[in-house]
N, C-alpha and C positions, 0 to 999 in steps of 0.2 A: 264176402265169405259165404260159401254155401251153408244154408240153414236147414232146418228140419225138412221142409218140403223137397228141397233139392236132393237130399240124401235118400228120402223115401222114393222119389222118382228114380234115382240111380238104382236102388235096391230092386224095385219092380222091373226095371228094364233089363237088369242082369240075371235075375232069378231064373227065368225060363231057359236061358242059354247056358247057365252054369251048373244047375242042379244035376248031380250024377256024373259030372265031368271029373276026370282025374288030373291032378297037377303033376306033370312029368318033368318040369324043370323050373328053377328059380334063378333069375338073373338080377344081380344088383350092380347097376352101372355107376350110381352116384350115391354113396352111403350118407353124405352130409346133408340130411334134411333137418327139420326143426329138432327132431330127436334122431341120432345116428341110426341108420339101418343095421340090424344085426344079421349079417349074411348067414352065419352058421346056424343061428336059431331059426331063421326063416326056412332054411333048407331042411334042418332036422325035423321040424314040426310039420312042414307042409308037403315036401316033395314025396310023391308016391301016394298021397292021400286023395280020397274022393270028397267032393263038395256035397255036404249034407243039407245045409240051410243057409239062407241069407237073412240077417236080421238088422235092425237099426236101433241104436241107443243114442238119443240126443242127436248130435251131428256126426256120429261115428257109424260106419258100416262094419258089421260083423259077418265074416264068411266062415261058417263052421265046417270043419272037415273031419273025416274019420280019424281015429287015433286019439281023439280027445283034445284037439287043439282048435283055435280060432284065429283067423287073420283079421286084424283090426286096422281099418283105414280111416284117416281123417284127411280131407282134401285141402286143408289150410285155406289160403286166400285164392289160389289160382290152379289148384289141382284138378286133373281129370282122370277118371278110371274108366277105360274103354276097352272093348274087345277089338283086336286087330285080326284081320284075316291071315291065313297061313301065307308065309312068304312076304308079308308087308315089311318094309324097311323100318328100322328103329327111328322113332321120331326125335326131333330136338327136344331136350329137357325130359326125355324118358329115363327115369331114374331106377325104376323097378319093374320087372315083368315076370309073369308066370306062364310057362308053356303048358298047354292043355292037351289031353289026348285026342281032341278034335282037330288038332293042328293050329288052332287059334292061339293068340297070345293076349292075356289080360295085362294091360300096361298102365302104369301110373306115370303121368306126365305132370310136372309141377315146375313151371318157370321160376317161381319165387322161392321154392324150397321150404315152404312153411307147413307142408304136409307131414303126416305121421303114418307109419306102417310098422306093425310088429305082430308077432305070433305069440300066443299065450295059452296056457291050459284053459279050456272052456269052463271048467268047474270053478276056476278062481277069478273069472272076469268081474263078478260083482264086487270083489274085494280089491280089485286093481285100483291104484291111485287115480287113474283117468276117470273112473266111474263111481268110486265109493261115495263121493260127496254130491253126486248129481240128484236133482230134484225130480218132480213128477213129470211124466210124459203127458202132454195135453190131449192126445187123441185116443189113447188106449187104456181105459175107456174114455169117451169124451168128457172133458172137464165141465163141471157144473159150478154155478155161482157160489154156493156155500163153501165148497171145497177150495175154490180160488181165494175166497175171503180168509179161510183158515190158514192158507199158505202165507198170507200176509200178516198174521198175528204178531204183534210187537214191532211191526215195520212202519216207518214213517217216510219212506223213500218216495220220490216221484213215481207216478204210475209207469212211465216208460222204463225207468231203472228197475222197478220191480219185475216187469215182464221179462227183462233180459237177465235177471239173476238166476243163473243155472243151478244154484243151490236150492232154489224154490221151484222153478219151472224150467224145463229144458227145451231147447230148440227154437225159441221165439227170438230171433235176432232183430237187428235194427229195422229192416224193411217191414217185417210182419208185425213188429210192435207198433210202428207208426200206423200201419193200415188197420190194425185191430182197434187201436184207440180212436181212430176216426170213425170206424163203424159203430163203436159204442158211444160216441159223443163225449169222450173224456179228454181233457187237456193233458198233454204229456207231462207237464210239470205239477199237476195236481197230486197232493200227497195221498197215498193209498189209505192213510188213517182217516181221510175225509170222504171216503166212498160209501154210499148207502148200499143196502142189500140189493136194491133194484139195479144200481149201477154195476155191482159185482155180477149180477145175473147177465146183464147186457154184455159185459166185458168177456165173460166166459163163453157166451154164445159167439161173440165176434171172433175171439181167438180161434175157436174150432172151425168156424165157417171160413175164415181167411186162409188158414192152413190147408183145409180140404180143397178150397178153390184153387190154391196155388199148386197143389199136387195134381189136380185134374188138368191144369194148364201146362204141366211139364216143368214146373218150377219157374224161377226168375233168372233170366240170363241177361245181366248187365254188361259183363265183360267175358268171363271165362267158362261159366258152367255149361256142361253138356251131360246128357245121360250116358248110359253104358254103350249105346250105339253111335254116340257122337252127335245126337240131335239136341238142339237148343230148346230152352223153355220159352213160354209165351206169356207168363203171368205179368211181365212188365207192361204189357199193353192194357192191363186191367187195373194198374195201380191208381188209387184215388188221390193220394197225397204225396207219397214218397217220390222225391226227386222232382216235384212239380212246383217249386217255389215261384210265386208270382202268377201262376196260372189260375184260372177260375175253379173254385170248388165245384165238383160235379153235383153237389146237393143244393147249394144255395147261391153259387156264383161269386162269393167273396174270394179275394186273392189268397192263395195258399201261402203260409209263412213258414220260415225255417228257424229253428231254435237249436243252439248247440248245448248238448247235455253230455257231460263226461267225455268231451272231445268227439262226440258223434252228433250228426245232424238228425234232428227230429222235425218232421213236417206235419203241419196241422192246419185246420181251418179256424180262424179266430172267431167265427160266428157260430159254427156248429160245435166247437169244442171250447166252451168258455171256461 
């Protein structure tokens, strides 16, 4: 699933090509996504409006338009939101598209149909059920150790589960949680109740650095992710532990191990992350 870096990469790739463009048409080809597409609401709120800003909240892309509405997109497991040139044929699994006054088409392709797209009043987004319970953004401003420790107050969960708890901290999914814990030297199963102030500082620095490195590399493309121009990311070549079970640790040479936590694979070095 695309995580914070991928959605930020998507936002940055689309922003210079969408700002100021007017939406001249809304095409709903397959309404049956994870949440059914509301064709009438999408057209009523978006058609004829100009694009004012592109923002990100957690793993959601917000495209704000004139008239007081915002298009919200979540890519699910396999979604891609890309700009197609004028006259390009409709893709397989292209479920939703927006015609622009440039002649281009902004299209949502989602083979597994786990994506989400809806339009809502911009002023009401903070209260929307998709966002009302979300936690702290780690990059804006950059997270610090004492604040990260405070987010864990009263929590005894494993460090990996804590990092992936969107009610406390958003956007740090499976890949980046494993990489951050390795960078900080913390075992994924260690309870956050047992972390010292020094470890909290290291972990906060690691989370910020890993996310920022992933954004600079264009995100991680393991299967489906591409930015708004169709370009894949390259952070997968920099992964230290994720997906590298049995391979040597880049720091000490010990074999990377895999641990299943909450039905998800965690990767760690048994020597560097005791």
